[in-house]
N, C-alpha and C positions, 0 to 999 in steps of 0.2 A: 464400250459396248453395253447396251441395255439388255437386261434379262427380263423375260416375260414368262408368265405361268404357261406351261404347255397344255394345261387343261382349260383355262378360261381366258387367257391372254392379258391378264392384269399385269402392269409393270411391277416388278419386284424390287424391293430395297436390296442392296448388296449383301446384307447380313440375314436375309430371309431364310427361315426354316420352314414356315408354313405360308401359303399364299394368303394375303389379306383379302382377296376377292372371293375365293371359293373355299379356303380352309384346307386344301390338300397339302400334304407334305411335299416340299421341294426336294427332288432327288439330288444327292451330292455327286458331283462328277469327280472321279478320282482318275488321274491319268495312268495309263498302263505303262509298265516299265518298258524300256527300249527292247525291241525284239519279241515282245509278247504277242500272242494271238488273241484278239478280242472278238468274241462272238456275241452279238446283240440279237436277242430273239424274244418274242412273247410266248414262245412254245417251250414247254419243259424239255430237258434233255431226253434223248431216246432211252427207254427203259425206266424212266422215272415213274414211281407210283406214289400217290398220296397215301399217307397212313390212314387206316380206318378211323372213322369218327367214333369217339367213345360214347357209350350210353350213359348220360348223366342223370337218368330218371330213377336211380336206385332209391 
C-alpha cells in the first residue's frame, strides 16, 4: 500500500517523518488496544480551555 501526504498528496517514503513535498510532519498512526474507544475529532473536548497567553513584553 502506498502512503501519500494528507496535505499535498505527495507519495511518501515508508520511513518519512516529514513530507518531502510540503514539509509538514507526517502523523504517526498508533493502533488502539483491543476494546478501546477511539474518538477522532478536530474539536477540543467539552470543557477544554486554552491557557492564557503570557505577556512576553516585559
